C-alpha positions as CSV (number, residue, x, y, z in Angstrom):
1,M,96.9,75.8,29.7
2,M,96.2,72.5,31.5
3,K,96.8,70.4,28.3
4,S,100.1,72.3,27.6
5,A,101.3,71.6,31.2
6,K,100.4,67.9,30.8
7,R,102.4,67.7,27.6
8,I,105.4,69.2,29.3
9,I,105.2,66.8,32.3
10,N,104.7,63.8,29.9
11,A,107.8,64.9,28.0
12,K,109.7,65.2,31.3
13,Y,108.9,61.6,32.3
14,A,109.4,60.3,28.8
15,G,112.9,61.7,28.8
16,H,113.7,59.9,32.1
17,E,112.3,56.7,30.8
18,K,114.8,56.8,27.9
19,D,117.6,57.4,30.4
20,S,116.3,54.7,32.8
21,T,119.0,52.2,31.7
22,R,121.9,54.5,32.7
23,R,123.6,53.4,35.8
24,R,125.7,55.8,37.8
25,S,129.1,54.8,39.1
26,F,129.2,54.4,42.9
27,R,131.2,57.6,43.2
28,E,128.7,59.5,41.1
29,F,125.9,58.0,43.1
30,L,127.3,59.1,46.5
31,L,128.0,62.6,45.1
32,R,124.5,62.9,43.7
33,Y,122.8,61.4,46.8
34,P,125.1,61.9,49.8
35,I,122.4,60.8,52.2
36,F,123.6,57.3,51.4
37,L,126.9,58.0,53.1
38,F,124.8,57.7,56.3
39,A,124.5,54.0,55.5
40,F,128.2,53.6,56.2
41,G,127.7,55.0,59.8
42,P,130.6,55.7,59.4
43,P,132.2,52.6,60.9
44,V,133.2,53.1,64.5
45,F,136.1,51.1,65.9
46,R,135.1,50.9,69.5
47,L,135.2,48.0,71.9
48,P,131.9,47.1,73.6
49,R,133.4,47.7,77.0
50,E,134.3,51.3,76.1
51,N,131.2,52.9,77.4
52,V,131.0,56.2,75.5
53,D,128.2,58.0,77.3
54,A,127.2,61.6,76.3
55,T,125.1,61.9,79.5
56,K,128.4,61.7,81.5
57,G,130.3,63.8,79.0
58,I,132.3,60.8,77.8
59,L,133.0,61.2,74.1
60,D,135.7,60.0,71.6
61,I,137.0,61.0,68.2
62,W,134.4,58.8,66.5
63,S,131.6,60.8,68.0
64,F,132.9,64.0,66.5
65,I,133.4,62.3,63.1
66,Q,129.8,61.1,63.1
67,V,128.5,64.5,64.0
68,G,130.8,66.2,61.4
69,L,129.4,64.0,58.7
70,L,125.8,64.7,59.6
71,L,126.5,68.5,59.7
72,L,128.3,68.3,56.3
73,I,125.5,66.5,54.5
74,A,122.7,68.5,56.3
75,S,124.4,71.8,55.3
76,R,124.4,70.7,51.6
77,A,120.7,69.7,52.0
78,I,119.8,73.1,53.5
79,W,121.6,74.9,50.7
80,R,119.8,72.9,48.0
81,L,116.5,73.5,49.7
82,V,117.1,77.3,49.9
83,S,118.2,77.5,46.2
84,A,115.4,75.1,44.9
85,R,112.9,76.6,42.6
86,S,110.1,74.6,44.2
87,I,109.8,72.8,47.5
88,I,106.3,71.5,47.0
89,L,105.5,67.8,47.4
90,P,102.2,66.0,46.9
91,K,99.8,66.5,49.8
92,I,99.9,63.0,51.1
93,I,103.7,62.9,51.2
94,R,103.8,66.4,52.7
95,S,101.4,65.4,55.5
96,I,103.6,62.4,56.5
97,L,106.7,64.7,56.6
98,I,104.8,67.2,58.7
99,L,103.9,64.4,61.2
100,I,107.6,63.4,61.4
101,F,108.4,67.1,62.0
102,I,105.8,67.3,64.8
103,F,107.3,64.2,66.3
104,N,110.7,65.8,66.2
105,V,109.2,68.9,68.0
106,L,108.1,66.7,70.8
107,L,111.6,65.3,71.1
108,I,113.0,68.9,71.3
109,V,110.4,69.9,73.9
110,S,111.4,66.8,75.9
111,A,114.7,68.4,76.5
112,T,113.1,70.9,78.9
113,Y,112.3,68.3,81.5
114,S,115.2,65.9,80.7
115,P,117.7,65.2,83.5
116,S,120.4,66.2,80.9
117,R,119.0,69.0,78.7
118,I,122.1,69.5,76.6
119,V,122.2,65.8,75.6
120,S,118.5,65.6,74.8
121,A,118.5,68.8,72.8
122,A,121.6,67.7,70.9
123,Y,120.1,64.4,69.9
124,A,116.8,66.1,69.0
125,I,118.8,68.5,66.7
126,F,120.6,65.5,65.1
127,Y,117.2,64.0,64.4
128,F,116.0,67.3,62.9
129,L,119.1,67.6,60.7
130,T,118.5,64.0,59.4
131,L,114.9,65.0,58.7
132,I,116.1,67.9,56.6
133,C,118.3,65.5,54.6
134,V,115.4,63.2,54.1
135,Y,113.1,66.1,52.9
136,E,115.8,67.3,50.4
137,F,116.3,63.7,49.1
138,V,112.5,63.1,48.6
139,L,112.2,66.5,46.9
140,D,115.1,65.7,44.6
141,I,113.5,62.4,43.6
142,Y,110.2,64.1,42.9
143,N,111.6,66.9,40.8
144,N,114.3,64.8,39.0
145,P,113.0,61.2,38.9
146,P,116.1,58.9,38.7
147,N,116.3,55.2,37.8
148,I,115.4,54.5,41.4
149,L,115.9,50.7,41.2
150,H,119.6,51.4,41.4
151,F,119.1,52.6,44.9
152,L,118.6,49.0,45.9
153,Y,121.8,47.9,44.1
154,H,123.9,50.6,45.8
155,L,122.3,50.0,49.3
156,R,123.3,46.3,48.9
157,L,126.8,47.3,47.8
158,I,127.2,49.4,50.9
159,A,126.0,46.5,53.0
160,I,128.5,44.1,51.3
161,M,131.3,46.6,51.9
162,L,130.5,46.8,55.6
163,L,130.3,43.0,55.8
164,I,133.7,42.6,54.2
165,L,135.0,45.2,56.7
166,D,133.5,43.1,59.5
167,I,135.3,40.0,58.2
168,V,138.6,41.8,57.9
169,V,138.2,43.2,61.5
170,L,137.3,39.6,62.6
171,F,140.9,38.5,61.8
172,I,142.5,41.7,63.2
173,N,140.6,42.2,66.4
174,P,137.5,40.1,66.8
175,Q,136.6,41.9,70.0
176,Y,135.2,44.8,67.9
177,I,132.5,42.7,66.3
178,V,132.1,39.4,68.2
179,L,130.2,39.1,71.4
180,G,130.6,36.0,73.6
181,M,127.4,35.1,75.5
182,G,128.8,32.3,77.6
183,G,129.2,28.6,76.7
184,A,129.3,28.0,73.0
185,V,127.1,30.9,72.0
186,I,129.1,33.5,70.1
187,R,127.3,36.3,68.3
188,F,128.8,37.8,65.1
189,G,127.1,41.1,65.8
190,G,129.4,43.5,63.9
191,G,129.4,45.9,66.8
192,T,129.7,49.6,65.7
193,V,131.8,48.6,62.7
194,G,128.9,47.2,60.6
195,P,126.0,45.7,62.6
196,T,125.2,42.4,60.9
197,G,121.7,42.5,62.2
198,V,121.1,45.3,59.7
199,I,123.5,44.7,56.8
200,C,123.1,41.0,56.3
201,P,119.3,41.0,56.1
202,M,119.6,43.8,53.6
203,I,121.9,41.7,51.5
204,A,119.7,38.6,51.7
205,I,116.3,40.4,51.1
206,I,117.5,42.6,48.2
207,S,119.3,39.6,46.6
208,A,116.2,37.4,47.0
209,Y,114.0,40.1,45.4
210,M,116.5,40.5,42.5
211,F,116.5,36.7,42.1
212,L,112.7,36.3,42.1
213,H,112.1,39.1,39.6
214,S,115.2,38.3,37.4
215,L,116.7,41.8,37.9
216,E,120.2,40.5,37.7
217,S,122.2,37.3,37.2
218,R,120.4,34.6,39.3
219,V,123.7,32.9,40.2
220,R,125.0,36.2,41.7
221,A,121.7,36.9,43.4
222,A,121.6,33.4,44.9
223,L,125.2,33.5,46.1
224,L,124.6,36.9,47.8
225,F,121.4,35.7,49.3
226,I,123.2,32.8,50.9
227,V,125.9,35.1,52.2
228,G,123.3,37.4,53.7
229,L,121.3,34.5,55.2
230,I,124.4,33.0,56.9
231,G,125.3,36.5,58.3
232,T,121.8,37.0,59.5
233,F,121.6,33.8,61.5
234,G,125.3,34.3,62.5
235,T,124.0,37.2,64.7
236,R,122.5,34.5,66.9
237,T,119.7,36.9,67.9
238,R,116.2,35.6,68.0
239,G,114.7,39.1,67.2
240,N,116.7,39.3,63.9
241,E,115.9,35.8,62.9
242,I,112.1,36.2,63.5
243,A,112.1,39.6,61.8
244,F,113.9,38.1,58.8
245,I,111.5,35.1,58.5
246,I,108.5,37.4,58.6
247,S,109.8,39.9,56.1
248,F,111.0,37.1,53.8
249,A,107.6,35.5,53.9
250,I,106.0,38.9,52.8
251,L,108.5,39.2,50.0
252,V,107.6,35.8,48.7
253,Y,103.9,36.6,49.1
254,F,104.4,39.7,46.9
255,W,106.1,37.6,44.3
256,A,103.5,34.8,44.4
257,R,100.8,37.3,43.4
258,I,102.4,38.2,40.1
259,G,100.5,35.5,38.2
260,R,99.1,32.0,38.3
261,H,102.5,30.4,37.4
262,T,104.3,32.0,40.3
263,A,101.4,31.1,42.6
264,Y,101.7,27.5,41.7
265,M,105.5,27.6,42.1
266,F,105.0,29.3,45.6
267,V,102.7,26.5,46.7
268,S,105.1,23.9,45.5
269,L,108.1,25.4,47.2
270,F,106.2,26.0,50.4
271,S,105.1,22.3,50.4
272,F,108.7,21.3,49.7
273,F,110.1,23.3,52.6
274,I,107.4,21.9,55.0
275,L,108.5,18.4,54.1
276,L,112.2,19.4,54.4
277,F,111.6,20.9,57.8
278,G,109.8,17.8,58.9
279,L,112.7,15.6,57.8
280,I,115.2,17.8,59.6
281,V,113.2,17.7,62.8
282,Q,112.9,13.9,62.5
283,S,116.7,13.4,61.9
284,V,118.1,16.1,64.3
285,G,115.4,16.1,66.9
286,G,113.0,18.7,68.0
287,E,114.7,19.3,71.4
288,R,118.1,20.0,69.7
289,L,116.5,22.5,67.3
290,W,114.7,24.2,70.1
291,D,117.9,24.5,72.1
292,W,119.7,25.9,69.1
293,F,116.9,28.5,68.6
294,N,116.7,29.6,72.3
295,R,120.5,29.4,72.8
296,G,119.9,27.1,75.8
297,Q,117.9,29.7,77.6
298,S,115.2,28.8,80.2
299,L,111.5,29.1,79.4
300,G,111.3,31.9,82.0
301,G,114.1,33.8,80.2
302,I,112.3,33.5,76.9
303,E,109.0,34.6,78.3
304,S,110.6,37.7,79.8
305,A,112.4,38.4,76.5
306,S,115.8,38.0,78.3
307,G,114.7,40.4,81.0
308,R,113.5,43.1,78.6
309,T,109.9,42.9,79.9
310,D,111.1,44.2,83.3
311,I,112.6,47.2,81.6
312,W,109.4,47.8,79.6
313,Y,107.3,47.5,82.7
314,F,109.4,50.2,84.4
315,V,109.0,52.6,81.4
316,I,105.2,52.0,81.2
317,Q,104.8,52.4,85.0
318,Y,106.9,55.6,85.0
319,C,105.0,57.1,82.0
320,T,101.7,56.4,83.7
321,S,102.5,59.0,86.3
322,H,104.6,61.1,83.9
323,P,102.7,61.0,80.6
324,W,105.2,63.4,78.9
325,G,108.1,60.8,79.3
326,M,111.6,61.1,80.6
327,G,113.4,63.2,78.0
328,Y,114.9,62.1,74.7
329,I,117.8,59.6,75.0
330,A,119.2,61.0,78.3
331,G,116.0,60.5,80.3
332,F,116.0,56.7,80.2
333,R,119.8,56.4,80.6
334,M,119.8,58.5,83.8
335,L,116.5,57.9,85.5
336,F,116.5,54.1,84.9
337,R,119.8,53.8,86.6
338,Q,118.8,56.0,89.5
339,Y,115.4,54.6,90.4
340,Y,115.2,51.0,89.3
341,A,116.9,48.0,90.6
342,L,116.2,45.1,88.2
343,G,117.9,42.3,90.0
344,L,119.2,41.1,86.6
345,S,122.4,39.3,86.1
346,V,123.8,42.3,84.3
347,N,125.0,45.7,85.5
348,V,122.1,48.2,85.3
349,N,124.6,50.9,84.5
350,G,125.3,49.1,81.2
351,I,121.7,49.4,80.0
352,G,121.5,52.5,77.9
353,N,118.0,52.1,76.2
354,A,114.7,50.3,76.6
355,H,115.7,47.5,74.1
356,N,112.5,48.3,72.2
357,T,112.0,51.1,69.7
358,Y,108.4,51.7,70.6
359,I,108.9,51.6,74.4
360,Q,111.9,53.9,73.8
361,V,109.7,56.4,72.1
362,L,107.3,56.3,75.0
363,S,110.2,56.8,77.4
364,D,111.6,59.7,75.3
365,A,108.6,61.8,74.8
366,G,105.5,60.2,76.3
367,W,102.2,58.9,75.1
368,L,101.5,61.6,72.5
369,A,104.8,60.9,70.9
370,I,104.3,57.1,70.6
371,A,100.8,57.7,69.2
372,I,102.2,60.1,66.5
373,Y,105.1,57.7,65.8
374,L,102.7,54.8,65.2
375,V,100.5,56.9,63.0
376,I,103.6,57.8,60.9
377,L,104.5,54.2,60.5
378,V,101.0,53.1,59.6
379,R,100.7,55.9,57.0
380,I,104.1,55.0,55.4
381,I,103.2,51.3,55.2
382,R,99.8,52.2,53.8
383,I,101.1,54.3,51.0
384,A,103.9,51.9,50.2
385,W,101.5,49.0,50.1
386,R,99.2,50.9,47.8
387,F,101.9,51.6,45.2
388,A,103.6,48.2,45.6
389,N,100.3,46.8,44.3
390,E,99.9,49.4,41.6
391,H,100.1,48.0,38.0
392,N,98.4,50.7,36.0
393,L,101.7,52.1,35.0
394,S,103.6,48.8,34.8
395,K,103.9,49.1,31.0
396,S,106.4,51.9,31.7
397,T,109.8,50.6,32.5
398,L,110.6,53.6,34.7
399,F,107.5,53.4,36.8
400,N,107.6,49.7,37.0
401,N,111.0,50.1,38.6
402,Y,109.5,52.6,41.0
403,R,106.8,50.1,42.0
404,M,109.4,47.3,42.5
405,T,111.6,49.6,44.5
406,I,108.7,50.6,46.8
407,E,107.8,46.9,47.2
408,C,111.3,45.8,48.2
409,S,111.8,48.8,50.4
410,L,108.5,48.0,52.2
411,V,109.7,44.5,52.9
412,L,113.0,45.9,54.3
413,L,111.2,48.4,56.4
414,I,108.9,45.7,57.8
415,Y,112.1,43.9,58.8
416,Y,113.2,46.9,60.8
417,L,109.8,47.4,62.4
418,V,109.7,43.8,63.6
419,A,113.3,43.9,64.7
420,G,112.6,47.1,66.6
421,I,110.6,45.1,69.2
422,S,113.9,44.0,70.7
423,N,116.2,46.8,69.6
424,A,115.9,50.6,70.3
425,D,118.8,51.8,68.0
426,Y,116.3,52.6,65.3
427,I,115.3,55.8,67.1
428,V,118.7,56.9,68.1
429,P,120.6,59.3,65.7
430,L,124.2,58.5,64.9
431,K,123.4,54.8,64.9
432,I,123.7,52.9,61.6
433,T,120.4,51.3,62.2
434,F,118.7,54.7,62.6
435,Y,120.0,55.9,59.2
436,W,119.2,52.7,57.3
437,Q,115.6,52.9,58.4
438,F,115.4,56.6,57.5
439,I,116.9,56.0,54.1
440,L,114.2,53.4,53.4
441,I,111.5,55.7,54.5
442,A,113.0,58.4,52.2
443,I,113.1,56.0,49.2
444,I,109.4,55.0,49.8
445,L,108.2,58.6,50.1
446,G,110.3,59.9,47.1
447,A,109.2,57.0,44.9
448,S,105.5,57.4,46.0
449,A,105.6,61.1,45.2
450,T,106.9,60.4,41.7
451,M,104.2,57.8,41.2
452,I,101.5,60.4,42.2
453,A,103.0,62.8,39.7
454,A,102.8,60.1,37.1
455,Y,99.1,59.7,37.8
456,R,98.7,63.4,37.2
457,A,100.8,63.5,34.1
458,R,99.2,60.5,32.4
459,G,95.7,60.8,33.6
460,V,95.7,57.3,35.2
461,G,93.2,57.2,38.1
462,R,93.5,59.9,40.6
463,E,95.7,60.9,43.5
464,K,94.3,59.2,46.6
C-alpha cells in the first residue's frame, strides 16, 4: 500500500516537472491566483491631506472598493476550501498558520476594550479574511504544485505596472505621490497609488536575483535592477535604504555560497566596491555624503528616529500598565491623540500609527500578541532558511525552482521586516504593504509545504 502511494505521488510530481516550462499569461495567472490582485492595492487616488479616518466615520469610495475586492477574493477562497477534497497541510506549515490564526483571535478580542469597537472588529475581520485567502493559496500550491518561479516574475510585473502608474500620475498630479519635506528634500513616495518603498525594492531585488542566477536576459535584469534601485533611493527614506542594503547583502551572500567561483567573484566585487566607495568619499567629501544620507537632519533628530522614539516610549509605557494593549488599529489612533502631547513640530492628530510594525502590534493587542507575532516571524524565517539551503532535490528542475523562489522570497521578506522598524503599514489590512508581505509569507509556506511533500515522495531525508 505504501509503495503504491509513493508511486502515485512520484508520478504526480513528475508530471508537474514536465509542465514546469509552461508559463501562464498574466490574465490566466490572476484568474488562477487572485490573491495577487491584492498586490495592486488597488491603487487609491487620494491626496495626503485627505485624512480618511474610519475611527471618525470618514470614508470614501476607495475604501469601499478595497473592502469589496477583499470580500470578493475571500468568498472565492472560502468556496474553494469548502469544496476541496482535502484541506490537510504538513504539520510544520499547519502549526505556523494556527499561530497566525491565534494572533488574529487576539486582534478580534482587542475590539472588546477598544475605544472604537466597530473599527477594531472590522479591521480584525479584514485580517481574518486575508488569512483565509492565504490558507487557500498555500493549500492550492501544496495540492497542485505550479511552476512557482513564475510567481516572482508576475510579482515584479505588478510592481513595474504600479511604478509606471506612479510616473504617469507624477505628470498629471504629483501631489498624489510626491511629498515635500522642506528645503530641497522631495520624496517620491508613491502615496496610496503605488508606494515606491515597496514596489521599487521588489523590482530591484527580484531583478538582481534573476541576474545572479541567469534566470532571464541579464541585460533586462540589469536594467530593471537599476530602475528599482533609483526608485528605492528616490523615496529619500533612511528606513527603506537601510532595509534594502541589508536585504541585498543577504541576497549576494546566498549567491556567493553556490560555489568557489562565485565566492571568489563575491570577494572581488566586494573589494571593488570598497575601493569605489573610498574614492567617492575622497572626491565628494564625507560631510556632504552624510548630509545627503541624513537629509540635513540634526544628530538629535536621527537619534530619536525623527521623533518616533517618543511615540514608542508612549506605547511601551501605556502597555506596562495595560498589558492587553489599546485595541486593534483604533486604540492607538484615539488614545494617543487624547492622552499624549508630544511637543513635536507636527500635528499629533495626523499621527495614525506607531511608525513601527512591532510597536504597533504591542499597541494593538499587548505583550502576548507581540510575543506570538515574533514567534511566527522566527518560524517562517527558519523554515525558509532551511529550504533555501536545501540542495538534495536540486537535480529536479521543478524543486530547484521552489528552492530559489523560497530563497528570493526570504530576502524580500527580510526587507519588509527591517523596513517595518520605521513603518507600521505592514500590520494594517487594506494597505498595499500589508498584502505584499502576506503574499510573500504565503509563497514561502506553500513552497515549503511542497518541498516537504517531495521529501515524502522521493524518500530524501525526513520531514523536520
